[in-house]
Backbone as a ProteinNet text record, in pm:
[ID]
protein_1_A
[PRIMARY]
XXXXXXXXXXXXXXXXXXXXXXXXXXXXXXXXXXXXXXXXXXXXXXXXXXXXXXXXXXXXXXXXXXXXXXXXXXXXXXXXXXXX
[TERTIARY]
9696.4	9585.5	9653.7	9534.6	9535.5	9470	9522.7	9554.3	9405.4	9277	9129	9185.6	9176.1	9204.5	9276	9390.3	9526.4	9432.5	9394	9305.7	9211.1	9146.4	8982.1	9088.3	9185.3	9210.9	9316	9334.7	9429	9286.7	9161.9	9070	9034.9	8988.6	8931.9	9058.2	9154.8	9262	9258.7	9227.3	9199.6	9110.6	8962.6	8828	8833.5	8937.7	8913.8	9067.9	9106.4	9228.2	9143.1	9018.3	8917.1	8813.9	8830.8	8649.6	8769.4	8889.9	8983.3	9040.1	9039.6	9017.1	8924.9	8842.7	8720.2	8662.1	8703.6	8682.2	8787.6	8934.2	9008.7	8988.7	8919.5	8913.1	8740.1	8670.1	8575.5	8577.2	8699.2	8765.4	8858.1	8922.6	9005.1	9174.2	9150.5	9304.8	9342.8	9415.1	9523.3	9608.2	9687.3	9754.9	9873	9985.7	10132.2	10179.5	10126.8	10162.3	10071.7	9874.4	9850.5	9902	9989	10007	10156	10248.5	10356.6	10276.3	10215.1	10150.1	10070.2	10046.2	9961.6	10088.6	10133.3	10277.5	10356.7	10371.9	10391.1	10338.9	10211.7	10132.6	10132.4	10176.6	10204.3	10290.7	10405.1	10577.7	10538.2	10515	10429.5	10397.9	10290.5	10202	10313.8	10431	10479.3	10631.4	10646.4	10773.1	10703.6	10532.7	10522.3	10524.6	10487.3	10400.7	10537.3	10629.9	10761.8	10881.6	10909.4	11015.8	10974.9	10879.6	10837.9	10788.5	10666.4	10658.3	10798.8	10824	10904.7	11011.8	11121.8	11148.5	11084.9	10991.9	10886.7	10904.9	10891.4	10841.1	10977.4	11072.7	11213.4	11238.6	11168.3	11249.5	11138.9	11059.5	10972	10996	11036	11124.1	11241.5	11349.2	11450	11467	11331.1	11296.1	11257.4	11152.8	11095.9	11200.8	11276.4	11392.2	11477.7	11493.7	11595.1	11550.8	11383.6	11318.1	11310.4	11289.7	11269.6	11428.4	11531.3	11692.3	11693.5	11668.8	11672.7	11604.2	11477	11393.2	11445.6	11515.5	11523.1	11633	11775.5	11886.4	11838.3	11747.5	11662.8	11646.1	11532.1	11512	11607.4	11693.4	11786.3	11912.2	11893.1	12025.3	11918.1	11820.1	11701.4	11713.1	11690.2	11675.1	11827.3	11963.5	12106.1	12109.4	12056.7	12044.3	11955.1	11858.8	11706.3	11764.8	11865.9	11920.2	12094.3	12105.6	12205.1	12237.3
15033	14885.2	14755.9	14689.4	14632.3	14513.8	14374.3	14254.9	14240.6	14258.8	14266.2	14324.3	14482.4	14574.5	14540.4	14474.2	14437.4	14326	14201.7	14076.4	14129	14248.3	14239.4	14380	14395.4	14465.4	14349.4	14274.7	14174.9	14086.3	14102.4	14004.8	14076	14262.9	14319.6	14358.7	14314.2	14330.1	14243.9	14092.7	13945.2	13977.3	14053.4	14016	14093.3	14286.2	14316.6	14315.1	14220.6	14118.4	14031.6	13910.6	13846.7	13923.7	14037.9	14110	14163.7	14184	14269.9	14123.8	13987.8	13898	13877	13841.5	13838.8	13911.3	14102.7	14175.1	14154.4	14130.9	14081.9	13955.8	13906.9	13757.3	13786.9	13873.9	13941	13965	14051.2	14164.5	14132.9	14009.5	13860	13951.4	14040.4	14075.5	14041.3	13960.1	13860.9	13911.7	13885.7	13959.4	13878.6	13958.6	13973.4	13715.6	13716.1	13579.6	13450.6	13581.1	13455.8	13517	13627.7	13662	13524	13530.4	13494.1	13300.1	13245.5	13107.6	13102.6	13234.4	13199.8	13242.2	13271	13255.7	13115.6	13061.3	12968.7	12851.6	12850.8	12722.3	12746.2	12942.4	12932.1	12819.4	12872.9	12857.8	12671	12653.5	12475.7	12395.2	12505	12401.6	12459.5	12586.9	12609.2	12450.9	12463.6	12365.4	12217.8	12162.6	12040.8	12021	12157.9	12146.7	12155.4	12221.8	12235.5	12169.6	12092.1	12064.2	11919.9	11894.9	11750.9	11662	11710.3	11575.1	11567.8	11665.7	11630	11483.6	11566.7	11453.1	11334	11274.6	11181.7	11129.6	11175.4	11085.2	11038.6	11178.4	11070.1	10953.6	10960.5	10841	10749.8	10735.5	10611	10556.3	10577.1	10599.4	10552	10542.2	10519	10324.9	10405.9	10239.1	10131.4	10209.3	10110.8	10068.2	10121.6	10093.7	9982.7	10050	9964.1	9813.7	9760.9	9667.4	9601.8	9655.7	9570.8	9488.5	9616.2	9564.6	9397.9	9437.5	9320.1	9178.3	9233.2	9123.3	9039.2	9124.4	9090.5	9023.4	9051.3	8974.8	8787.7	8848.3	8696.5	8616.3	8676.5	8599.1	8542.8	8619.1	8551.2	8424.5	8418.9	8366.5	8249	8260.1	8203.5	8009.9	8141.9	8043.2	8010.3	8089.9	8034.1	7830.8	7851.7	7745.4	7617.6	7663.3	7578.7	7506.1	7586.3	7578	7447	7424	7379.3	7219.6
12672.6	12603.1	12680.9	12784.1	12764.8	12680.7	12739.1	12645.5	12596	12651.1	12571.2	12457.7	12434.6	12364.6	12242.5	12264	12192.9	12043.4	12149.5	12092.5	12001.4	12051.7	11951.1	11830.5	11835.8	11749.9	11662	11701.7	11640.8	11522.6	11597.8	11556.2	11429.9	11402.2	11383.7	11256.7	11277	11186.6	11068	11114.3	11070.7	10957.3	11039.9	10952.8	10823.2	10818.3	10718	10642.3	10690.9	10608.8	10515.9	10568.3	10499.9	10370.2	10442.3	10349.3	10255.8	10272.8	10104.3	10045.1	10091.1	10013.7	9939.8	10024	9922.3	9800.4	9869.2	9761.1	9596.5	9713.7	9559.5	9477.8	9469	9460.1	9364.1	9419.3	9305.1	9187.6	9197.3	9109.4	9009.4	9113.3	9020.9	9070.3	9105.9	9171.9	9231.5	9204.5	9245.5	9375.2	9442.5	9539.3	9450	9441.9	9412.5	9431.1	9555.9	9514.3	9417.8	9420.2	9303.9	9160.4	9126	9006	8967.7	9086.6	9066.7	9055.4	9073.6	9086.5	8936.1	8919.6	8793.4	8700.8	8671.8	8590.3	8579.4	8728.1	8703.2	8648.7	8661.6	8598.4	8447.2	8390.1	8268.5	8218.6	8292.1	8256.3	8256.5	8342.5	8371.3	8207.4	8193	8015.4	7948.6	7935.6	7792.9	7833.7	7925	7944.5	7907.5	7951.6	7925.1	7763.8	7714.8	7535.8	7471.4	7477.4	7479.3	7456.4	7535.4	7639.1	7680.2	7731.1	7819	7678.7	7587.4	7524	7406.4	7361.5	7278.6	7358.4	7483.4	7540.9	7507.7	7545.6	7589.3	7500.2	7359.8	7213.6	7180.1	7182.4	7157.5	7256	7329	7472.3	7429.6	7393.8	7348.2	7228.9	7170	6995.1	7015.8	7112.8	7111.1	7174.7	7287.1	7402.4	7283.7	7184.6	7062.7	6985	6939.4	6855.9	6855.4	7041.2	7113.6	7117.2	7136.8	7165.2	7009.7	6931.5	6797.4	6804.1	6832.8	6774.5	6840.2	6969.5	7046.7	6967.3	6979.8	6943.4	6840.1	6710.2	6607.6	6566.6	6683.5	6710	6793.3	6864.3	6982.7	6804.6	6685.9	6620.7	6535.9	6488.7	6429.1	6514.1	6636.6	6733.3	6733.7	6775.5	6726.7	6629.4	6495.8	6384.5	6374.6	6384	6410.2	6466.1	6536.5	6677.8	6597.3	6574	6567.4	6362.9	6275.4	6182.3	6200.9	6336.1	6282.9	6375.3
[MASK]
++++++++++++++++++++++++++++++++++++++++++++++++++++++++++++++++++++++++++++++++++++

């Protein structure tokens, strides 16, 4: 087998691969990597809804309470200084 026929064999295999991928995309029969990616996307959505949003809500609530307490104590201290 000379180099020319080997290159053409590689090229024809590549062409067949591209044709098969196009057919798979038409049928939505994803290869295993596509199925793993879809599973990962679903897991990310679930993580965002079930874990991330409550965690962010809790963190924002704690920050809000801390800021309100800080402003309250600053106001009490300012009133104390002004009334002396």
